[in-house]
Structure formats: C-alpha cells, structure tokens
mmCIF file of the N, C-alpha and C atoms, coordinates in Angstrom:
data_MODEL
# 
_entry.id   MODEL 
# 
loop_
_atom_site.group_PDB 
_atom_site.id 
_atom_site.type_symbol 
_atom_site.label_atom_id 
_atom_site.label_alt_id 
_atom_site.label_comp_id 
_atom_site.label_asym_id 
_atom_site.label_entity_id 
_atom_site.label_seq_id 
_atom_site.pdbx_PDB_ins_code 
_atom_site.Cartn_x 
_atom_site.Cartn_y 
_atom_site.Cartn_z 
_atom_site.occupancy 
_atom_site.B_iso_or_equiv 
_atom_site.pdbx_formal_charge 
_atom_site.auth_seq_id 
_atom_site.auth_comp_id 
_atom_site.auth_asym_id 
_atom_site.auth_atom_id 
_atom_site.pdbx_PDB_model_num 
ATOM 1   N N  . PRO A 1 1  ? 0.799  -1.084  0.071   1.00 0.00 ? 1  PRO A N  1 
ATOM 2   C CA . PRO A 1 1  ? 0.068  0.016   0.015   1.00 0.00 ? 1  PRO A CA 1 
ATOM 3   C C  . PRO A 1 1  ? 0.893  1.197   -0.096  1.00 0.00 ? 1  PRO A C  1 
ATOM 4   N N  . ASN A 1 2  ? 0.242  2.502   -0.367  1.00 0.00 ? 2  ASN A N  1 
ATOM 5   C CA . ASN A 1 2  ? 0.974  3.561   -0.196  1.00 0.00 ? 2  ASN A CA 1 
ATOM 6   C C  . ASN A 1 2  ? 0.643  4.227   1.206   1.00 0.00 ? 2  ASN A C  1 
ATOM 7   N N  . GLU A 1 3  ? 1.046  5.380   1.606   1.00 0.00 ? 3  GLU A N  1 
ATOM 8   C CA . GLU A 1 3  ? 0.883  5.817   2.923   1.00 0.00 ? 3  GLU A CA 1 
ATOM 9   C C  . GLU A 1 3  ? -0.500 5.944   3.268   1.00 0.00 ? 3  GLU A C  1 
ATOM 10  N N  . ASP A 1 4  ? -1.378 6.546   2.281   1.00 0.00 ? 4  ASP A N  1 
ATOM 11  C CA . ASP A 1 4  ? -2.689 6.841   2.565   1.00 0.00 ? 4  ASP A CA 1 
ATOM 12  C C  . ASP A 1 4  ? -3.448 5.440   2.739   1.00 0.00 ? 4  ASP A C  1 
ATOM 13  N N  . GLU A 1 5  ? -3.046 4.473   1.827   1.00 0.00 ? 5  GLU A N  1 
ATOM 14  C CA . GLU A 1 5  ? -3.746 3.146   1.927   1.00 0.00 ? 5  GLU A CA 1 
ATOM 15  C C  . GLU A 1 5  ? -3.462 2.376   3.259   1.00 0.00 ? 5  GLU A C  1 
ATOM 16  N N  . ALA A 1 6  ? -2.234 2.635   3.611   1.00 0.00 ? 6  ALA A N  1 
ATOM 17  C CA . ALA A 1 6  ? -1.740 2.021   5.005   1.00 0.00 ? 6  ALA A CA 1 
ATOM 18  C C  . ALA A 1 6  ? -2.484 2.609   6.012   1.00 0.00 ? 6  ALA A C  1 
ATOM 19  N N  . ALA A 1 7  ? -2.589 3.920   6.024   1.00 0.00 ? 7  ALA A N  1 
ATOM 20  C CA . ALA A 1 7  ? -3.339 4.585   7.027   1.00 0.00 ? 7  ALA A CA 1 
ATOM 21  C C  . ALA A 1 7  ? -4.649 4.206   7.397   1.00 0.00 ? 7  ALA A C  1 
ATOM 22  N N  . ARG A 1 8  ? -5.364 3.999   6.283   1.00 0.00 ? 8  ARG A N  1 
ATOM 23  C CA . ARG A 1 8  ? -6.815 3.523   6.347   1.00 0.00 ? 8  ARG A CA 1 
ATOM 24  C C  . ARG A 1 8  ? -6.705 2.169   6.770   1.00 0.00 ? 8  ARG A C  1 
ATOM 25  N N  . LEU A 1 9  ? -6.004 1.379   6.408   1.00 0.00 ? 9  LEU A N  1 
ATOM 26  C CA . LEU A 1 9  ? -5.847 -0.052  6.794   1.00 0.00 ? 9  LEU A CA 1 
ATOM 27  C C  . LEU A 1 9  ? -5.551 -0.165  8.344   1.00 0.00 ? 9  LEU A C  1 
ATOM 28  N N  . LEU A 1 10 ? -4.716 0.536   8.856   1.00 0.00 ? 10 LEU A N  1 
ATOM 29  C CA . LEU A 1 10 ? -4.302 0.601   10.292  1.00 0.00 ? 10 LEU A CA 1 
ATOM 30  C C  . LEU A 1 10 ? -5.270 1.458   11.148  1.00 0.00 ? 10 LEU A C  1 
ATOM 31  N N  . GLY A 1 11 ? -6.081 2.378   10.507  1.00 0.00 ? 11 GLY A N  1 
ATOM 32  C CA . GLY A 1 11 ? -6.872 3.309   11.284  1.00 0.00 ? 11 GLY A CA 1 
ATOM 33  C C  . GLY A 1 11 ? -5.993 4.347   11.758  1.00 0.00 ? 11 GLY A C  1 
ATOM 34  N N  . TRP A 1 12 ? -4.926 4.696   11.139  1.00 0.00 ? 12 TRP A N  1 
ATOM 35  C CA . TRP A 1 12 ? -4.057 5.763   11.456  1.00 0.00 ? 12 TRP A CA 1 
ATOM 36  C C  . TRP A 1 12 ? -4.157 6.971   10.625  1.00 0.00 ? 12 TRP A C  1 
ATOM 37  N N  . GLN A 1 13 ? -3.321 8.123   10.988  1.00 0.00 ? 13 GLN A N  1 
ATOM 38  C CA . GLN A 1 13 ? -3.429 9.350   10.128  1.00 0.00 ? 13 GLN A CA 1 
ATOM 39  C C  . GLN A 1 13 ? -2.336 9.038   9.100   1.00 0.00 ? 13 GLN A C  1 
ATOM 40  N N  . SER A 1 14 ? -2.248 9.686   7.964   1.00 0.00 ? 14 SER A N  1 
ATOM 41  C CA . SER A 1 14 ? -1.077 9.427   6.840   1.00 0.00 ? 14 SER A CA 1 
ATOM 42  C C  . SER A 1 14 ? 0.117  9.798   7.452   1.00 0.00 ? 14 SER A C  1 
ATOM 43  N N  . ASP A 1 15 ? 0.271  10.859  8.243   1.00 0.00 ? 15 ASP A N  1 
ATOM 44  C CA . ASP A 1 15 ? 1.495  11.330  8.767   1.00 0.00 ? 15 ASP A CA 1 
ATOM 45  C C  . ASP A 1 15 ? 2.235  10.371  9.746   1.00 0.00 ? 15 ASP A C  1 
ATOM 46  N N  . GLU A 1 16 ? 1.327  9.612   10.435  1.00 0.00 ? 16 GLU A N  1 
ATOM 47  C CA . GLU A 1 16 ? 1.799  8.622   11.302  1.00 0.00 ? 16 GLU A CA 1 
ATOM 48  C C  . GLU A 1 16 ? 2.592  7.494   10.550  1.00 0.00 ? 16 GLU A C  1 
ATOM 49  N N  . VAL A 1 17 ? 2.015  7.154   9.495   1.00 0.00 ? 17 VAL A N  1 
ATOM 50  C CA . VAL A 1 17 ? 2.739  6.076   8.565   1.00 0.00 ? 17 VAL A CA 1 
ATOM 51  C C  . VAL A 1 17 ? 4.031  6.709   8.012   1.00 0.00 ? 17 VAL A C  1 
ATOM 52  N N  . ARG A 1 18 ? 4.028  7.876   7.632   1.00 0.00 ? 18 ARG A N  1 
ATOM 53  C CA . ARG A 1 18 ? 5.170  8.589   6.884   1.00 0.00 ? 18 ARG A CA 1 
ATOM 54  C C  . ARG A 1 18 ? 6.279  8.822   8.000   1.00 0.00 ? 18 ARG A C  1 
ATOM 55  N N  . ASN A 1 19 ? 5.775  9.334   9.204   1.00 0.00 ? 19 ASN A N  1 
ATOM 56  C CA . ASN A 1 19 ? 6.750  9.524   10.202  1.00 0.00 ? 19 ASN A CA 1 
ATOM 57  C C  . ASN A 1 19 ? 7.504  8.179   11.036  1.00 0.00 ? 19 ASN A C  1 
ATOM 58  N N  . ASP A 1 20 ? 6.775  7.122   10.901  1.00 0.00 ? 20 ASP A N  1 
ATOM 59  C CA . ASP A 1 20 ? 7.219  5.899   11.554  1.00 0.00 ? 20 ASP A CA 1 
ATOM 60  C C  . ASP A 1 20 ? 6.884  4.578   10.594  1.00 0.00 ? 20 ASP A C  1 
ATOM 61  N N  . PRO A 1 21 ? 7.547  4.550   9.396   1.00 0.00 ? 21 PRO A N  1 
ATOM 62  C CA . PRO A 1 21 ? 7.244  3.664   8.484   1.00 0.00 ? 21 PRO A CA 1 
ATOM 63  C C  . PRO A 1 21 ? 7.401  2.250   9.140   1.00 0.00 ? 21 PRO A C  1 
ATOM 64  N N  . GLN A 1 22 ? 8.440  2.061   9.896   1.00 0.00 ? 22 GLN A N  1 
ATOM 65  C CA . GLN A 1 22 ? 8.859  0.793   10.319  1.00 0.00 ? 22 GLN A CA 1 
ATOM 66  C C  . GLN A 1 22 ? 7.739  0.178   11.339  1.00 0.00 ? 22 GLN A C  1 
ATOM 67  N N  . ARG A 1 23 ? 7.260  1.077   12.033  1.00 0.00 ? 23 ARG A N  1 
ATOM 68  C CA . ARG A 1 23 ? 6.113  0.751   13.037  1.00 0.00 ? 23 ARG A CA 1 
ATOM 69  C C  . ARG A 1 23 ? 4.903  0.368   12.303  1.00 0.00 ? 23 ARG A C  1 
ATOM 70  N N  . ALA A 1 24 ? 4.566  1.238   11.198  1.00 0.00 ? 24 ALA A N  1 
ATOM 71  C CA . ALA A 1 24 ? 3.486  0.669   10.157  1.00 0.00 ? 24 ALA A CA 1 
ATOM 72  C C  . ALA A 1 24 ? 3.830  -0.705  9.443   1.00 0.00 ? 24 ALA A C  1 
ATOM 73  N N  . LEU A 1 25 ? 4.916  -0.833  9.237   1.00 0.00 ? 25 LEU A N  1 
ATOM 74  C CA . LEU A 1 25 ? 5.287  -2.223  8.625   1.00 0.00 ? 25 LEU A CA 1 
ATOM 75  C C  . LEU A 1 25 ? 4.988  -3.247  9.450   1.00 0.00 ? 25 LEU A C  1 
ATOM 76  N N  . ARG A 1 26 ? 5.444  -3.089  10.800  1.00 0.00 ? 26 ARG A N  1 
ATOM 77  C CA . ARG A 1 26 ? 5.375  -4.056  11.813  1.00 0.00 ? 26 ARG A CA 1 
ATOM 78  C C  . ARG A 1 26 ? 3.902  -4.485  12.054  1.00 0.00 ? 26 ARG A C  1 
ATOM 79  N N  . ALA A 1 27 ? 3.049  -3.365  12.026  1.00 0.00 ? 27 ALA A N  1 
ATOM 80  C CA . ALA A 1 27 ? 1.592  -3.539  12.202  1.00 0.00 ? 27 ALA A CA 1 
ATOM 81  C C  . ALA A 1 27 ? 0.890  -4.243  11.138  1.00 0.00 ? 27 ALA A C  1 
ATOM 82  N N  . MET A 1 28 ? 1.366  -3.814  9.872   1.00 0.00 ? 28 MET A N  1 
ATOM 83  C CA . MET A 1 28 ? 0.781  -4.559  8.873   1.00 0.00 ? 28 MET A CA 1 
ATOM 84  C C  . MET A 1 28 ? 1.239  -6.010  8.557   1.00 0.00 ? 28 MET A C  1 
ATOM 85  N N  . LYS A 1 29 ? 2.454  -6.424  9.131   1.00 0.00 ? 29 LYS A N  1 
ATOM 86  C CA . LYS A 1 29 ? 2.997  -7.873  9.056   1.00 0.00 ? 29 LYS A CA 1 
ATOM 87  C C  . LYS A 1 29 ? 2.026  -8.742  9.765   1.00 0.00 ? 29 LYS A C  1 
ATOM 88  N N  . ASP A 1 30 ? 1.211  -8.096  10.564  1.00 0.00 ? 30 ASP A N  1 
ATOM 89  C CA . ASP A 1 30 ? 0.024  -9.105  11.318  1.00 0.00 ? 30 ASP A CA 1 
ATOM 90  C C  . ASP A 1 30 ? -0.920 -9.496  10.190  1.00 0.00 ? 30 ASP A C  1 
ATOM 91  N N  . LYS A 1 31 ? -1.018 -8.769  9.119   1.00 0.00 ? 31 LYS A N  1 
ATOM 92  C CA . LYS A 1 31 ? -2.054 -8.993  8.139   1.00 0.00 ? 31 LYS A CA 1 
ATOM 93  C C  . LYS A 1 31 ? -1.607 -9.625  6.901   1.00 0.00 ? 31 LYS A C  1 
ATOM 94  N N  . ALA A 1 32 ? -0.266 -9.666  6.560   1.00 0.00 ? 32 ALA A N  1 
ATOM 95  C CA . ALA A 1 32 ? 0.348  -10.220 5.450   1.00 0.00 ? 32 ALA A CA 1 
ATOM 96  C C  . ALA A 1 32 ? 1.792  -10.672 5.674   1.00 0.00 ? 32 ALA A C  1 
ATOM 97  N N  . CYS A 1 33 ? 2.288  -11.521 4.926   1.00 0.00 ? 33 CYS A N  1 
ATOM 98  C CA . CYS A 1 33 ? 3.636  -12.137 5.344   1.00 0.00 ? 33 CYS A CA 1 
ATOM 99  C C  . CYS A 1 33 ? 4.745  -11.232 4.633   1.00 0.00 ? 33 CYS A C  1 
ATOM 100 N N  . ILE A 1 34 ? 4.240  -10.529 3.531   1.00 0.00 ? 34 ILE A N  1 
ATOM 101 C CA . ILE A 1 34 ? 5.219  -9.485  2.918   1.00 0.00 ? 34 ILE A CA 1 
ATOM 102 C C  . ILE A 1 34 ? 4.567  -8.198  2.713   1.00 0.00 ? 34 ILE A C  1 
ATOM 103 N N  . VAL A 1 35 ? 5.155  -7.197  3.231   1.00 0.00 ? 35 VAL A N  1 
ATOM 104 C CA . VAL A 1 35 ? 4.488  -5.892  3.180   1.00 0.00 ? 35 VAL A CA 1 
ATOM 105 C C  . VAL A 1 35 ? 5.544  -4.975  2.418   1.00 0.00 ? 35 VAL A C  1 
ATOM 106 N N  . LEU A 1 36 ? 5.148  -4.283  1.249   1.00 0.00 ? 36 LEU A N  1 
ATOM 107 C CA . LEU A 1 36 ? 5.778  -3.300  0.536   1.00 0.00 ? 36 LEU A CA 1 
ATOM 108 C C  . LEU A 1 36 ? 4.985  -1.854  0.567   1.00 0.00 ? 36 LEU A C  1 
ATOM 109 N N  . LEU A 1 37 ? 5.656  -0.941  1.504   1.00 0.00 ? 37 LEU A N  1 
ATOM 110 C CA . LEU A 1 37 ? 5.009  0.322   1.740   1.00 0.00 ? 37 LEU A CA 1 
ATOM 111 C C  . LEU A 1 37 ? 5.666  1.432   0.755   1.00 0.00 ? 37 LEU A C  1 
ATOM 112 N N  . THR A 1 38 ? 4.888  2.049   -0.048  1.00 0.00 ? 38 THR A N  1 
ATOM 113 C CA . THR A 1 38 ? 5.429  3.090   -0.838  1.00 0.00 ? 38 THR A CA 1 
ATOM 114 C C  . THR A 1 38 ? 5.111  4.505   -0.172  1.00 0.00 ? 38 THR A C  1 
ATOM 115 N N  . LEU A 1 39 ? 6.148  5.308   -0.384  1.00 0.00 ? 39 LEU A N  1 
ATOM 116 C CA . LEU A 1 39 ? 6.093  6.711   0.163   1.00 0.00 ? 39 LEU A CA 1 
ATOM 117 C C  . LEU A 1 39 ? 6.377  7.730   -0.816  1.00 0.00 ? 39 LEU A C  1 
ATOM 118 N N  . GLY A 1 40 ? 6.135  7.586   -2.060  1.00 0.00 ? 40 GLY A N  1 
ATOM 119 C CA . GLY A 1 40 ? 6.230  8.392   -3.183  1.00 0.00 ? 40 GLY A CA 1 
ATOM 120 C C  . GLY A 1 40 ? 7.700  8.823   -3.316  1.00 0.00 ? 40 GLY A C  1 
ATOM 121 N N  . ALA A 1 41 ? 8.072  10.182  -3.303  1.00 0.00 ? 41 ALA A N  1 
ATOM 122 C CA . ALA A 1 41 ? 9.352  10.408  -3.628  1.00 0.00 ? 41 ALA A CA 1 
ATOM 123 C C  . ALA A 1 41 ? 10.437 10.136  -2.452  1.00 0.00 ? 41 ALA A C  1 
ATOM 124 N N  . ASP A 1 42 ? 9.800  9.864   -1.268  1.00 0.00 ? 42 ASP A N  1 
ATOM 125 C CA . ASP A 1 42 ? 10.580 9.327   -0.149  1.00 0.00 ? 42 ASP A CA 1 
ATOM 126 C C  . ASP A 1 42 ? 11.034 7.955   -0.210  1.00 0.00 ? 42 ASP A C  1 
ATOM 127 N N  . GLY A 1 43 ? 10.406 7.159   -1.307  1.00 0.00 ? 43 GLY A N  1 
ATOM 128 C CA . GLY A 1 43 ? 10.921 5.794   -1.603  1.00 0.00 ? 43 GLY A CA 1 
ATOM 129 C C  . GLY A 1 43 ? 10.027 4.675   -0.924  1.00 0.00 ? 43 GLY A C  1 
ATOM 130 N N  . ALA A 1 44 ? 10.510 3.669   -0.587  1.00 0.00 ? 44 ALA A N  1 
ATOM 131 C CA . ALA A 1 44 ? 9.734  2.458   -0.193  1.00 0.00 ? 44 ALA A CA 1 
ATOM 132 C C  . ALA A 1 44 ? 10.300 1.613   0.792   1.00 0.00 ? 44 ALA A C  1 
ATOM 133 N N  . TRP A 1 45 ? 9.490  0.932   1.671   1.00 0.00 ? 45 TRP A N  1 
ATOM 134 C CA . TRP A 1 45 ? 9.886  0.167   2.646   1.00 0.00 ? 45 TRP A CA 1 
ATOM 135 C C  . TRP A 1 45 ? 9.442  -1.260  2.367   1.00 0.00 ? 45 TRP A C  1 
ATOM 136 N N  . LEU A 1 46 ? 10.184 -2.347  2.689   1.00 0.00 ? 46 LEU A N  1 
ATOM 137 C CA . LEU A 1 46 ? 9.734  -3.721  2.529   1.00 0.00 ? 46 LEU A CA 1 
ATOM 138 C C  . LEU A 1 46 ? 9.991  -4.516  3.758   1.00 0.00 ? 46 LEU A C  1 
ATOM 139 N N  . ALA A 1 47 ? 8.973  -5.195  4.162   1.00 0.00 ? 47 ALA A N  1 
ATOM 140 C CA . ALA A 1 47 ? 9.215  -6.086  5.423   1.00 0.00 ? 47 ALA A CA 1 
ATOM 141 C C  . ALA A 1 47 ? 9.007  -7.523  4.872   1.00 0.00 ? 47 ALA A C  1 
ATOM 142 N N  . VAL A 1 48 ? 10.054 -8.420  5.122   1.00 0.00 ? 48 VAL A N  1 
ATOM 143 C CA . VAL A 1 48 ? 9.982  -9.759  4.614   1.00 0.00 ? 48 VAL A CA 1 
ATOM 144 C C  . VAL A 1 48 ? 10.928 -10.585 5.444   1.00 0.00 ? 48 VAL A C  1 
ATOM 145 N N  . ASP A 1 49 ? 10.295 -11.833 5.892   1.00 0.00 ? 49 ASP A N  1 
ATOM 146 C CA . ASP A 1 49 ? 11.276 -12.553 6.657   1.00 0.00 ? 49 ASP A CA 1 
ATOM 147 C C  . ASP A 1 49 ? 11.969 -12.056 7.764   1.00 0.00 ? 49 ASP A C  1 
ATOM 148 N N  . GLY A 1 50 ? 11.271 -11.339 8.422   1.00 0.00 ? 50 GLY A N  1 
ATOM 149 C CA . GLY A 1 50 ? 11.801 -10.709 9.797   1.00 0.00 ? 50 GLY A CA 1 
ATOM 150 C C  . GLY A 1 50 ? 12.795 -9.465  9.441   1.00 0.00 ? 50 GLY A C  1 
ATOM 151 N N  . GLN A 1 51 ? 12.938 -9.137  8.104   1.00 0.00 ? 51 GLN A N  1 
ATOM 152 C CA . GLN A 1 51 ? 13.867 -7.976  8.094   1.00 0.00 ? 51 GLN A CA 1 
ATOM 153 C C  . GLN A 1 51 ? 13.071 -6.833  7.376   1.00 0.00 ? 51 GLN A C  1 
ATOM 154 N N  . ILE A 1 52 ? 13.668 -5.580  7.557   1.00 0.00 ? 52 ILE A N  1 
ATOM 155 C CA . ILE A 1 52 ? 12.922 -4.505  6.959   1.00 0.00 ? 52 ILE A CA 1 
ATOM 156 C C  . ILE A 1 52 ? 14.010 -3.835  5.992   1.00 0.00 ? 52 ILE A C  1 
ATOM 157 N N  . TRP A 1 53 ? 13.703 -3.414  4.992   1.00 0.00 ? 53 TRP A N  1 
ATOM 158 C CA . TRP A 1 53 ? 14.656 -2.830  3.931   1.00 0.00 ? 53 TRP A CA 1 
ATOM 159 C C  . TRP A 1 53 ? 14.029 -1.466  3.530   1.00 0.00 ? 53 TRP A C  1 
ATOM 160 N N  . GLN A 1 54 ? 14.850 -0.549  3.366   1.00 0.00 ? 54 GLN A N  1 
ATOM 161 C CA . GLN A 1 54 ? 14.478 0.813   2.836   1.00 0.00 ? 54 GLN A CA 1 
ATOM 162 C C  . GLN A 1 54 ? 15.062 0.968   1.452   1.00 0.00 ? 54 GLN A C  1 
ATOM 163 N N  . ALA A 1 55 ? 14.219 1.505   0.523   1.00 0.00 ? 55 ALA A N  1 
ATOM 164 C CA . ALA A 1 55 ? 14.818 1.977   -0.813  1.00 0.00 ? 55 ALA A CA 1 
ATOM 165 C C  . ALA A 1 55 ? 14.649 3.401   -0.961  1.00 0.00 ? 55 ALA A C  1 
ATOM 166 N N  . THR A 1 56 ? 15.676 4.092   -1.111  1.00 0.00 ? 56 THR A N  1 
ATOM 167 C CA . THR A 1 56 ? 15.566 5.589   -1.521  1.00 0.00 ? 56 THR A CA 1 
ATOM 168 C C  . THR A 1 56 ? 16.058 5.902   -2.893  1.00 0.00 ? 56 THR A C  1 
ATOM 169 N N  . PRO A 1 57 ? 15.014 6.486   -3.651  1.00 0.00 ? 57 PRO A N  1 
ATOM 170 C CA . PRO A 1 57 ? 15.074 6.811   -5.174  1.00 0.00 ? 57 PRO A CA 1 
ATOM 171 C C  . PRO A 1 57 ? 15.929 7.914   -5.315  1.00 0.00 ? 57 PRO A C  1 
ATOM 172 N N  . PRO A 1 58 ? 16.558 8.159   -6.424  1.00 0.00 ? 58 PRO A N  1 
ATOM 173 C CA . PRO A 1 58 ? 17.273 9.355   -6.779  1.00 0.00 ? 58 PRO A CA 1 
ATOM 174 C C  . PRO A 1 58 ? 16.326 10.567  -7.150  1.00 0.00 ? 58 PRO A C  1 
ATOM 175 N N  . LYS A 1 59 ? 16.663 11.734  -6.757  1.00 0.00 ? 59 LYS A N  1 
ATOM 176 C CA . LYS A 1 59 ? 15.747 12.926  -6.891  1.00 0.00 ? 59 LYS A CA 1 
ATOM 177 C C  . LYS A 1 59 ? 15.617 13.182  -8.424  1.00 0.00 ? 59 LYS A C  1 
ATOM 178 N N  . ILE A 1 60 ? 14.404 13.297  -8.850  1.00 0.00 ? 60 ILE A N  1 
ATOM 179 C CA . ILE A 1 60 ? 14.033 13.371  -10.223 1.00 0.00 ? 60 ILE A CA 1 
ATOM 180 C C  . ILE A 1 60 ? 12.874 14.345  -10.198 1.00 0.00 ? 60 ILE A C  1 
ATOM 181 N N  . GLU A 1 61 ? 12.664 15.041  -11.515 1.00 0.00 ? 61 GLU A N  1 
ATOM 182 C CA . GLU A 1 61 ? 11.387 15.766  -11.671 1.00 0.00 ? 61 GLU A CA 1 
ATOM 183 C C  . GLU A 1 61 ? 10.397 14.854  -12.290 1.00 0.00 ? 61 GLU A C  1 
ATOM 184 N N  . ALA A 1 62 ? 9.340  14.654  -11.466 1.00 0.00 ? 62 ALA A N  1 
ATOM 185 C CA . ALA A 1 62 ? 8.290  13.738  -12.129 1.00 0.00 ? 62 ALA A CA 1 
ATOM 186 C C  . ALA A 1 62 ? 7.304  14.380  -12.960 1.00 0.00 ? 62 ALA A C  1 
ATOM 187 N N  . LYS A 1 63 ? 7.056  13.760  -14.096 1.00 0.00 ? 63 LYS A N  1 
ATOM 188 C CA . LYS A 1 63 ? 6.166  14.205  -15.041 1.00 0.00 ? 63 LYS A CA 1 
ATOM 189 C C  . LYS A 1 63 ? 4.812  13.792  -14.710 1.00 0.00 ? 63 LYS A C  1 
ATOM 190 N N  . SER A 1 64 ? 4.634  12.526  -14.053 1.00 0.00 ? 64 SER A N  1 
ATOM 191 C CA . SER A 1 64 ? 3.377  12.023  -13.658 1.00 0.00 ? 64 SER A CA 1 
ATOM 192 C C  . SER A 1 64 ? 3.705  10.726  -12.817 1.00 0.00 ? 64 SER A C  1 
ATOM 193 N N  . THR A 1 65 ? 2.681  10.439  -11.961 1.00 0.00 ? 65 THR A N  1 
ATOM 194 C CA . THR A 1 65 ? 2.726  9.460   -10.976 1.00 0.00 ? 65 THR A CA 1 
ATOM 195 C C  . THR A 1 65 ? 1.720  8.322   -11.383 1.00 0.00 ? 65 THR A C  1 
ATOM 196 N N  . ILE A 1 66 ? 1.114  8.456   -12.435 1.00 0.00 ? 66 ILE A N  1 
ATOM 197 C CA . ILE A 1 66 ? 0.086  7.347   -12.976 1.00 0.00 ? 66 ILE A CA 1 
ATOM 198 C C  . ILE A 1 66 ? 0.945  6.162   -13.187 1.00 0.00 ? 66 ILE A C  1 
ATOM 199 N N  . GLY A 1 67 ? 0.488  5.104   -12.696 1.00 0.00 ? 67 GLY A N  1 
ATOM 200 C CA . GLY A 1 67 ? 1.060  3.793   -12.809 1.00 0.00 ? 67 GLY A CA 1 
ATOM 201 C C  . GLY A 1 67 ? 2.383  3.487   -12.076 1.00 0.00 ? 67 GLY A C  1 
ATOM 202 N N  . SER A 1 68 ? 2.670  4.497   -11.043 1.00 0.00 ? 68 SER A N  1 
ATOM 203 C CA . SER A 1 68 ? 3.925  4.246   -10.177 1.00 0.00 ? 68 SER A CA 1 
ATOM 204 C C  . SER A 1 68 ? 3.771  2.956   -9.391  1.00 0.00 ? 68 SER A C  1 
ATOM 205 N N  . GLY A 1 69 ? 2.707  2.894   -8.746  1.00 0.00 ? 69 GLY A N  1 
ATOM 206 C CA . GLY A 1 69 ? 2.539  1.763   -7.891  1.00 0.00 ? 69 GLY A CA 1 
ATOM 207 C C  . GLY A 1 69 ? 2.685  0.341   -8.691  1.00 0.00 ? 69 GLY A C  1 
ATOM 208 N N  . ASP A 1 70 ? 2.062  0.341   -9.718  1.00 0.00 ? 70 ASP A N  1 
ATOM 209 C CA . ASP A 1 70 ? 2.027  -0.789  -10.621 1.00 0.00 ? 70 ASP A CA 1 
ATOM 210 C C  . ASP A 1 70 ? 3.418  -1.123  -11.118 1.00 0.00 ? 70 ASP A C  1 
ATOM 211 N N  . SER A 1 71 ? 4.128  -0.046  -11.381 1.00 0.00 ? 71 SER A N  1 
ATOM 212 C CA . SER A 1 71 ? 5.475  -0.199  -12.073 1.00 0.00 ? 71 SER A CA 1 
ATOM 213 C C  . SER A 1 71 ? 6.486  -0.739  -10.871 1.00 0.00 ? 71 SER A C  1 
ATOM 214 N N  . LEU A 1 72 ? 6.185  -0.308  -9.709  1.00 0.00 ? 72 LEU A N  1 
ATOM 215 C CA . LEU A 1 72 ? 7.080  -0.759  -8.563  1.00 0.00 ? 72 LEU A CA 1 
ATOM 216 C C  . LEU A 1 72 ? 6.802  -2.331  -8.277  1.00 0.00 ? 72 LEU A C  1 
ATOM 217 N N  . LEU A 1 73 ? 5.655  -2.625  -8.233  1.00 0.00 ? 73 LEU A N  1 
ATOM 218 C CA . LEU A 1 73 ? 5.446  -4.053  -8.064  1.00 0.00 ? 73 LEU A CA 1 
ATOM 219 C C  . LEU A 1 73 ? 5.894  -5.002  -9.296  1.00 0.00 ? 73 LEU A C  1 
# 
C-alpha cells in the first residue's frame, strides 16, 4: 500500500505512517507475510522474513505518477 492506503488499513493518520514507516510495517505484518509500503518521492519500505529494507530513489522531476505503484510491483 501507499501511505494513505496503509493509514486507512491501520486506522492511523497518513503522517503517522510517513513519520514511522517501520512501526507501520510491523503493524501490517500481522495482516500479510510480505509488506511493501510506498512513500512516493521518499521511496519505499519492504518487510519480509523478519527483515526491513528501505529503498531511497534518486531525486528526479516527476512528469506523472500514474502507474507508479504498478511499476514498482
């Protein structure tokens, strides 16, 4: 999920997810065995097999975000 989807799933505010993505991942791991949390320009976090990974993208000028989530998956 992205931060807004994760917030709705967890009953949190979006800024709570963005400010503490590792806590959000741990909370969502109760619902799925692999969780990929996307934060737009701030990158993504992956929780799998008891490990948490962070990916930070290079800074670019985005022309459109359409299809970004699909492309990431």
